[in-house]
KOLVO-328428 format. One record per residue (C-alpha): residue number from 1; x negated, y, z negated. Coordinates in Angstrom, 3 decimals, always signed. Layout:
KOLVO-328428
<node n="NUM" c1="X" c2="Y" c3="Z"/>
...
//
This chain:
KOLVO-328428
<node n="1" c1="-13.862" c2="-18.590" c3="+46.406"/>
<node n="2" c1="-15.337" c2="-21.284" c3="+48.630"/>
<node n="3" c1="-14.468" c2="-22.904" c3="+51.942"/>
<node n="4" c1="-16.492" c2="-25.621" c3="+53.566"/>
<node n="5" c1="-16.868" c2="-28.125" c3="+56.347"/>
<node n="6" c1="-19.155" c2="-31.157" c3="+56.381"/>
<node n="7" c1="-22.321" c2="-29.081" c3="+56.797"/>
<node n="8" c1="-21.755" c2="-25.628" c3="+55.323"/>
<node n="9" c1="-20.062" c2="-23.891" c3="+52.425"/>
<node n="10" c1="-18.812" c2="-20.316" c3="+52.727"/>
<node n="11" c1="-18.348" c2="-18.058" c3="+49.715"/>
<node n="12" c1="-16.926" c2="-14.556" c3="+49.594"/>
<node n="13" c1="-16.297" c2="-11.518" c3="+47.447"/>
<node n="14" c1="-13.923" c2="-8.648" c3="+48.182"/>
<node n="15" c1="-12.630" c2="-5.282" c3="+47.049"/>
<node n="16" c1="-10.007" c2="-2.793" c3="+48.236"/>
<node n="17" c1="-9.064" c2="+0.848" c3="+47.844"/>
<node n="18" c1="-6.183" c2="+2.925" c3="+49.214"/>
<node n="19" c1="-5.590" c2="+6.660" c3="+48.664"/>
<node n="20" c1="-3.070" c2="+9.251" c3="+49.812"/>
<node n="21" c1="-5.748" c2="+11.646" c3="+51.061"/>
<node n="22" c1="-6.083" c2="+15.413" c3="+50.722"/>
<node n="23" c1="-2.964" c2="+16.511" c3="+52.596"/>
<node n="24" c1="-0.127" c2="+13.982" c3="+52.587"/>
<node n="25" c1="+2.227" c2="+13.532" c3="+49.657"/>
<node n="26" c1="+3.007" c2="+9.844" c3="+50.205"/>
<node n="27" c1="+0.708" c2="+6.916" c3="+50.917"/>
<node n="28" c1="+2.192" c2="+5.026" c3="+53.858"/>
<node n="29" c1="-0.764" c2="+2.612" c3="+53.860"/>
<node n="30" c1="-0.686" c2="-0.659" c3="+51.949"/>
<node n="31" c1="-3.282" c2="-3.364" c3="+51.492"/>
<node n="32" c1="-3.420" c2="-6.963" c3="+50.348"/>
<node n="33" c1="-6.327" c2="-8.705" c3="+48.651"/>
<node n="34" c1="-5.952" c2="-12.430" c3="+47.952"/>
<node n="35" c1="-9.520" c2="-13.736" c3="+47.631"/>
<node n="36" c1="-8.346" c2="-16.911" c3="+45.906"/>
<node n="37" c1="-6.931" c2="-18.146" c3="+49.219"/>
<node n="38" c1="-9.085" c2="-16.130" c3="+51.627"/>
<node n="39" c1="-6.509" c2="-13.616" c3="+52.892"/>
<node n="40" c1="-6.692" c2="-9.823" c3="+53.244"/>
<node n="41" c1="-4.593" c2="-7.275" c3="+55.124"/>
<node n="42" c1="-4.116" c2="-3.573" c3="+55.802"/>
<node n="43" c1="-0.856" c2="-2.049" c3="+57.029"/>
<node n="44" c1="-0.354" c2="+1.585" c3="+58.089"/>
<node n="45" c1="+3.309" c2="+2.557" c3="+58.127"/>
<node n="46" c1="+5.095" c2="+4.802" c3="+60.618"/>
<node n="47" c1="+8.289" c2="+6.779" c3="+60.349"/>
<node n="48" c1="+7.649" c2="+9.025" c3="+57.369"/>
<node n="49" c1="+8.575" c2="+8.651" c3="+53.706"/>
<node n="50" c1="+11.148" c2="+5.903" c3="+53.010"/>
<node n="51" c1="+10.280" c2="+4.343" c3="+56.359"/>
<node n="52" c1="+6.505" c2="+4.044" c3="+56.850"/>
<node n="53" c1="+5.757" c2="+3.239" c3="+53.231"/>
<node n="54" c1="+8.647" c2="+0.766" c3="+53.139"/>
<node n="55" c1="+7.397" c2="-0.954" c3="+56.297"/>
<node n="56" c1="+3.778" c2="-1.320" c3="+55.184"/>
<node n="57" c1="+4.825" c2="-2.523" c3="+51.739"/>
<node n="58" c1="+7.212" c2="-5.074" c3="+53.256"/>
<node n="59" c1="+4.332" c2="-6.570" c3="+55.231"/>
<node n="60" c1="+1.909" c2="-6.985" c3="+52.344"/>
<node n="61" c1="+4.630" c2="-8.187" c3="+49.955"/>
<node n="62" c1="+5.692" c2="-10.872" c3="+52.428"/>
<node n="63" c1="+2.128" c2="-12.013" c3="+53.070"/>
<node n="64" c1="+1.529" c2="-12.196" c3="+49.319"/>
<node n="65" c1="+4.107" c2="-14.999" c3="+49.124"/>
<node n="66" c1="+2.239" c2="-17.261" c3="+51.540"/>
<node n="67" c1="+1.634" c2="-20.867" c3="+50.518"/>
<node n="68" c1="-2.042" c2="-21.642" c3="+51.194"/>
<node n="69" c1="-2.850" c2="-24.651" c3="+53.326"/>
<node n="70" c1="-6.196" c2="-26.441" c3="+53.710"/>
<node n="71" c1="-5.346" c2="-26.937" c3="+57.385"/>
<node n="72" c1="-6.470" c2="-23.824" c3="+59.333"/>
<node n="73" c1="-3.836" c2="-24.127" c3="+62.031"/>
<node n="74" c1="-1.017" c2="-24.255" c3="+59.511"/>
<node n="75" c1="-2.441" c2="-21.291" c3="+57.575"/>
<node n="76" c1="-2.576" c2="-19.106" c3="+60.690"/>
<node n="77" c1="+0.887" c2="-20.276" c3="+61.816"/>
<node n="78" c1="+2.290" c2="-19.229" c3="+58.437"/>
<node n="79" c1="+0.763" c2="-15.763" c3="+58.764"/>
<node n="80" c1="+2.243" c2="-15.353" c3="+62.240"/>
<node n="81" c1="+5.664" c2="-16.625" c3="+61.112"/>
<node n="82" c1="+5.734" c2="-14.255" c3="+58.125"/>
<node n="83" c1="+4.827" c2="-11.250" c3="+60.253"/>
<node n="84" c1="+7.432" c2="-12.214" c3="+62.861"/>
<node n="85" c1="+10.134" c2="-12.339" c3="+60.183"/>
<node n="86" c1="+9.127" c2="-8.945" c3="+58.797"/>
<node n="87" c1="+9.039" c2="-7.584" c3="+62.341"/>
<node n="88" c1="+12.656" c2="-8.548" c3="+62.915"/>
<node n="89" c1="+13.765" c2="-7.070" c3="+59.577"/>
<node n="90" c1="+12.038" c2="-3.759" c3="+60.294"/>
<node n="91" c1="+13.257" c2="-3.669" c3="+63.891"/>
<node n="92" c1="+16.840" c2="-4.222" c3="+62.768"/>
<node n="93" c1="+16.438" c2="-1.494" c3="+60.159"/>
<node n="94" c1="+15.293" c2="+0.921" c3="+62.863"/>
<node n="95" c1="+18.312" c2="+0.315" c3="+65.104"/>
<node n="96" c1="+21.152" c2="-0.226" c3="+62.616"/>
<node n="97" c1="+21.098" c2="+3.264" c3="+61.101"/>
<node n="98" c1="+19.691" c2="+2.262" c3="+57.715"/>
<node n="99" c1="+16.625" c2="+4.420" c3="+58.421"/>
<node n="100" c1="+16.282" c2="+7.809" c3="+60.087"/>
<node n="101" c1="+14.394" c2="+6.338" c3="+63.041"/>
<node n="102" c1="+11.416" c2="+4.086" c3="+63.564"/>
<node n="103" c1="+10.528" c2="+1.873" c3="+60.604"/>
<node n="104" c1="+7.347" c2="+0.107" c3="+61.577"/>
<node n="105" c1="+3.728" c2="-0.467" c3="+60.699"/>
<node n="106" c1="+0.405" c2="-1.536" c3="+62.077"/>
<node n="107" c1="-1.147" c2="-4.636" c3="+60.584"/>
<node n="108" c1="-4.665" c2="-6.075" c3="+60.507"/>
<node n="109" c1="-5.203" c2="-9.432" c3="+58.795"/>
<node n="110" c1="-8.389" c2="-11.332" c3="+57.969"/>
<node n="111" c1="-8.077" c2="-14.996" c3="+56.967"/>
<node n="112" c1="-10.714" c2="-17.579" c3="+56.115"/>
<node n="113" c1="-10.186" c2="-20.891" c3="+57.876"/>
<node n="114" c1="-12.917" c2="-23.341" c3="+56.986"/>
<node n="115" c1="-16.163" c2="-21.634" c3="+58.008"/>
<node n="116" c1="-14.413" c2="-19.239" c3="+60.391"/>
<node n="117" c1="-12.917" c2="-15.775" c3="+59.961"/>
<node n="118" c1="-9.656" c2="-15.287" c3="+61.860"/>
<node n="119" c1="-8.490" c2="-11.746" c3="+62.674"/>
<node n="120" c1="-4.880" c2="-11.000" c3="+63.644"/>
<node n="121" c1="-3.521" c2="-7.542" c3="+64.399"/>
<node n="122" c1="-0.964" c2="-5.256" c3="+65.993"/>
<node n="123" c1="-1.522" c2="-1.502" c3="+66.299"/>
<node n="124" c1="-4.613" c2="+0.572" c3="+65.606"/>
<node n="125" c1="-5.694" c2="-0.496" c3="+62.152"/>
<node n="126" c1="-9.085" c2="-2.091" c3="+62.673"/>
<node n="127" c1="-11.349" c2="-4.904" c3="+61.569"/>
<node n="128" c1="-15.111" c2="-4.414" c3="+61.802"/>
<node n="129" c1="-17.817" c2="-7.027" c3="+61.298"/>
<node n="130" c1="-21.293" c2="-6.143" c3="+60.080"/>
<node n="131" c1="-23.570" c2="-8.862" c3="+61.392"/>
<node n="132" c1="-27.378" c2="-8.833" c3="+61.590"/>
<node n="133" c1="-27.493" c2="-5.132" c3="+60.640"/>
<node n="134" c1="-25.189" c2="-4.107" c3="+63.494"/>
<node n="135" c1="-21.484" c2="-3.215" c3="+63.552"/>
<node n="136" c1="-18.932" c2="-4.914" c3="+65.809"/>
<node n="137" c1="-15.360" c2="-3.718" c3="+66.208"/>
<node n="138" c1="-13.547" c2="-7.057" c3="+66.293"/>
<node n="139" c1="-10.087" c2="-5.660" c3="+66.968"/>
<node n="140" c1="-9.018" c2="-3.650" c3="+70.013"/>
<node n="141" c1="-6.570" c2="-0.810" c3="+69.400"/>
<node n="142" c1="-3.040" c2="-1.050" c3="+70.741"/>
<node n="143" c1="-2.778" c2="+2.656" c3="+71.535"/>
<node n="144" c1="-2.267" c2="+5.053" c3="+74.430"/>
<node n="145" c1="-5.798" c2="+6.318" c3="+73.867"/>
<node n="146" c1="-7.245" c2="+2.820" c3="+74.324"/>
<node n="147" c1="-5.160" c2="+2.355" c3="+77.471"/>
<node n="148" c1="-6.525" c2="+5.635" c3="+78.828"/>
<node n="149" c1="-10.083" c2="+4.489" c3="+78.126"/>
<node n="150" c1="-9.354" c2="+1.150" c3="+79.796"/>
<node n="151" c1="-8.174" c2="+3.083" c3="+82.852"/>
<node n="152" c1="-11.507" c2="+4.825" c3="+83.137"/>
<node n="153" c1="-10.976" c2="+7.989" c3="+81.117"/>
<node n="154" c1="-13.435" c2="+8.901" c3="+78.388"/>
<node n="155" c1="-12.200" c2="+9.293" c3="+74.847"/>
<node n="156" c1="-12.990" c2="+12.995" c3="+74.979"/>
<node n="157" c1="-11.104" c2="+13.544" c3="+78.232"/>
<node n="158" c1="-8.023" c2="+11.554" c3="+77.177"/>
<node n="159" c1="-5.244" c2="+13.686" c3="+75.718"/>
<node n="160" c1="-5.785" c2="+14.180" c3="+71.981"/>
<node n="161" c1="-2.160" c2="+13.333" c3="+71.065"/>
<node n="162" c1="-2.631" c2="+9.900" c3="+72.631"/>
<node n="163" c1="-4.947" c2="+8.977" c3="+69.769"/>
<node n="164" c1="-1.947" c2="+8.883" c3="+67.444"/>
<node n="165" c1="+0.467" c2="+6.979" c3="+69.703"/>
<node n="166" c1="+0.332" c2="+3.226" c3="+69.230"/>
<node n="167" c1="+1.774" c2="+0.762" c3="+71.712"/>
<node n="168" c1="+2.329" c2="-2.222" c3="+69.430"/>
<node n="169" c1="+3.497" c2="-2.482" c3="+65.822"/>
<node n="170" c1="+5.375" c2="-4.648" c3="+63.370"/>
<node n="171" c1="+8.976" c2="-3.478" c3="+63.762"/>
<node n="172" c1="+8.374" c2="-1.786" c3="+67.117"/>
<node n="173" c1="+10.111" c2="-4.355" c3="+69.340"/>
<node n="174" c1="+12.406" c2="-7.308" c3="+68.850"/>
<node n="175" c1="+9.538" c2="-9.784" c3="+69.336"/>
<node n="176" c1="+6.116" c2="-9.299" c3="+67.764"/>
<node n="177" c1="+2.959" c2="-10.072" c3="+69.720"/>
<node n="178" c1="-0.248" c2="-10.388" c3="+67.698"/>
<node n="179" c1="-3.773" c2="-10.442" c3="+69.076"/>
<node n="180" c1="-6.190" c2="-12.927" c3="+67.521"/>
<node n="181" c1="-9.987" c2="-13.204" c3="+67.365"/>
<node n="182" c1="-12.144" c2="-15.884" c3="+65.771"/>
<node n="183" c1="-15.672" c2="-15.497" c3="+64.400"/>
<node n="184" c1="-17.853" c2="-18.132" c3="+62.763"/>
<node n="185" c1="-19.035" c2="-16.806" c3="+59.417"/>
<node n="186" c1="-22.765" c2="-16.195" c3="+59.108"/>
<node n="187" c1="-24.682" c2="-15.658" c3="+55.900"/>
<node n="188" c1="-24.602" c2="-11.975" c3="+54.966"/>
<node n="189" c1="-21.630" c2="-11.016" c3="+57.144"/>
<node n="190" c1="-19.383" c2="-8.236" c3="+55.852"/>
<node n="191" c1="-15.944" c2="-7.369" c3="+57.178"/>
<node n="192" c1="-14.158" c2="-4.035" c3="+56.888"/>
<node n="193" c1="-10.377" c2="-3.866" c3="+57.338"/>
<node n="194" c1="-9.164" c2="-0.285" c3="+57.464"/>
<node n="195" c1="-6.501" c2="+2.172" c3="+58.537"/>
<node n="196" c1="-7.212" c2="+4.877" c3="+61.104"/>
<node n="197" c1="-7.476" c2="+7.437" c3="+58.320"/>
<node n="198" c1="-10.851" c2="+5.910" c3="+57.471"/>
<node n="199" c1="-12.481" c2="+5.238" c3="+60.828"/>
<node n="200" c1="-11.401" c2="+8.606" c3="+62.253"/>
<node n="201" c1="-13.099" c2="+10.309" c3="+59.303"/>
<node n="202" c1="-16.450" c2="+8.466" c3="+59.417"/>
<node n="203" c1="-18.851" c2="+7.773" c3="+62.286"/>
<node n="204" c1="-19.721" c2="+4.125" c3="+62.895"/>
<node n="205" c1="-23.275" c2="+4.706" c3="+61.695"/>
<node n="206" c1="-21.885" c2="+5.610" c3="+58.286"/>
<node n="207" c1="-19.530" c2="+2.617" c3="+58.268"/>
<node n="208" c1="-22.379" c2="+0.173" c3="+58.750"/>
<node n="209" c1="-24.493" c2="+1.997" c3="+56.161"/>
<node n="210" c1="-21.796" c2="+1.673" c3="+53.496"/>
<node n="211" c1="-21.274" c2="-1.997" c3="+54.359"/>
<node n="212" c1="-24.826" c2="-2.741" c3="+53.229"/>
<node n="213" c1="-23.477" c2="-2.345" c3="+49.697"/>
<node n="214" c1="-21.425" c2="-4.863" c3="+47.744"/>
<node n="215" c1="-17.663" c2="-4.851" c3="+48.398"/>
<node n="216" c1="-16.649" c2="-2.712" c3="+45.407"/>
<node n="217" c1="-19.403" c2="-0.141" c3="+45.932"/>
<node n="218" c1="-18.689" c2="-0.080" c3="+49.670"/>
<node n="219" c1="-14.978" c2="+0.612" c3="+49.188"/>
<node n="220" c1="-15.674" c2="+3.430" c3="+46.749"/>
<node n="221" c1="-18.341" c2="+5.062" c3="+48.908"/>
<node n="222" c1="-16.363" c2="+4.726" c3="+52.149"/>
<node n="223" c1="-13.236" c2="+6.339" c3="+50.746"/>
<node n="224" c1="-15.174" c2="+8.980" c3="+48.807"/>
<node n="225" c1="-16.896" c2="+10.112" c3="+51.997"/>
<node n="226" c1="-13.538" c2="+10.387" c3="+53.760"/>
<node n="227" c1="-12.143" c2="+12.430" c3="+50.869"/>
<node n="228" c1="-15.046" c2="+14.857" c3="+51.088"/>
<node n="229" c1="-13.825" c2="+15.822" c3="+54.561"/>
<node n="230" c1="-10.432" c2="+17.150" c3="+55.637"/>
<node n="231" c1="-8.849" c2="+13.715" c3="+55.013"/>
<node n="232" c1="-5.476" c2="+14.662" c3="+56.507"/>
<node n="233" c1="-4.308" c2="+11.038" c3="+56.631"/>
<node n="234" c1="-3.957" c2="+8.192" c3="+54.158"/>
<node n="235" c1="-7.162" c2="+6.172" c3="+53.803"/>
<node n="236" c1="-7.425" c2="+2.438" c3="+53.122"/>
<node n="237" c1="-10.418" c2="+0.117" c3="+53.092"/>
<node n="238" c1="-10.799" c2="-3.586" c3="+52.310"/>
<node n="239" c1="-14.331" c2="-5.013" c3="+52.316"/>
<node n="240" c1="-15.149" c2="-8.733" c3="+52.293"/>
<node n="241" c1="-18.726" c2="-10.018" c3="+52.079"/>
<node n="242" c1="-19.695" c2="-13.590" c3="+52.918"/>
<node n="243" c1="-22.521" c2="-15.937" c3="+52.069"/>
<node n="244" c1="-23.091" c2="-19.269" c3="+53.723"/>
<node n="245" c1="-25.189" c2="-22.168" c3="+52.508"/>
<node n="246" c1="-25.780" c2="-25.724" c3="+53.572"/>
<node n="247" c1="-23.586" c2="-28.224" c3="+51.796"/>
<node n="248" c1="-25.296" c2="-31.116" c3="+50.018"/>
<node n="249" c1="-25.590" c2="-34.212" c3="+52.158"/>
<node n="250" c1="-22.848" c2="-36.697" c3="+51.441"/>
//
């Protein structure tokens, strides 16, 4: 899997793992891994069985049908258009009585566009970047807890229930708004896309430690550590590692 511009070539490897956890009976998380075209995603469904799992699966199934384009702008536009269509389907399902209530999902998407990594998201599933031995949270949660922190409250003083209330999701409103961040890929970068069941179970120091491993080993060790705890939520991790080399002179 290679992308390039005139000066550099970017290669990547990836792996994914999703588990129900130690308490829940149904996995409402879903993940997508399409390394052949440089596309990965995690979705964390809301609304319970036959709603949350349906919503998250609808997102990854729709993204799996994308037609890759060598033009970065078109590739990102397609991702946004697909998620907007799924948003409307899930929103209509929530209000027309075909589900028992909300049928929605978070989404976090990582796409390779040339020598750049593009992150798109709605909700509180996260994308982290390990760069130069440090960990950066690329995404910013759409949640009541994050809003409380932005208003000057500490995470410990904010109401605990707020941590589970998200303010943006696929299917939550008639029109979907996605946030987007762009990072130039550096040699040795690793990205982690995950549901809140993972990052709430592991401290950031452990996340960055696991990301020193290859993608497959990292996914296994991340999820295994979560499972050794209470693991009351579903847990999903997608890890993508990058290498970057100079392209031969033309």
